[in-house]
N, C-alpha and C positions, 0 to 999 in steps of 0.2 A: 418615802417619796415626797418630794417637794415640787408641787405643780406637775409639769410634764416630765420631770427628771426622776429617773429611778436609779438607785445606787445599790450595788451589791455590798452587803454589810454582814458583820458577824459580831455577836455579843458574848462576853464572858462574865460570869458572876464573880464580883469582887467581895461582896459582903451581903449577908442576910441577917436581919434581926427581926424574927417573926413576932408579931404580925405587922410591924410598922415600917420596915426599911428594906429596900432592895437597891444595891449599888452594882452597876454594870460597867465594864469597859466595852465601849462600842467602837467598831472599826467601820469606816465608810470609805472604802477604796475608790478612788485614789486620793481622797481628801485628808485622811489622817485618822487619829484616834481621839476618843473623848471619854469622859466619865459621866454616866447618867445615874443620878440617885433619885429614887422614888421614895417619898415619905408619906405615910398614910396616918390620918388622925380622925377619930370620931368626933363629929360635931352634932349638936342638937339644933334643928331648925323647925320652929313651930311645933315642938313636941315630938317630931320625928327624928330619928337618928340617921345621920348621913355620914359618908366617908369623904373626907377631903384628901385629894391627891395633889402633892406638890412635886414637880419635876425640876431638878437642878442639873444642868448639863454644862460641862466645861471641856474645852479642848485640852488634851495632854500630849506630851511628847513634842515632836517637831511642830505640831499645829498650835501649841500653846501661845506663842507670840502673836498669832493671828486672831486671838480671842476678841479684841475690840471690833475687828472687821466682820467676824462671824456672828457676833451677838444678835443683830437684827434678824438674820436668817434662822439662827438656832431658836430664837424666841418664837418666831412665826411657826416654824415646824413643830415645836413643842406644844404651842397653843392648839394647833390643828390635831396633834396626836391625842392630847387630853380631851378635846371635844369629841373625837372619834371614840375614845374609851367611854366617855360619858354617854354617848348615843348608844353604843353597844350594850353597856350595862343597863341602860333604860329599857332596851328591847328585851334583854334577858329577864329583867324584873317583870316586864309586862307579860312575857310568856309564863313565868312562874305564877303570876296572879291568876292566869286563866286556868291553871291546873286545879 
């Protein structure tokens, strides 16, 4: 979802390299297809171990030539998605700490 717009989509796994990589083919009808690759890496921050998530998404197929036009929207959506993931994981961690 980007703002008030909701898009019916479908994802297919292209590659998995446990525990550091997940690559998906994503479809956002009627806009086209893309490849979304999530890379995870452990980082140490102030003595605590954290997981860095990097998301790279590019249009593929017929949508590929539109990449320069789509980049600002894709970047905004990806930033929002990663912020939502961080917020969710923080809430899960907080619940686990209470147990």
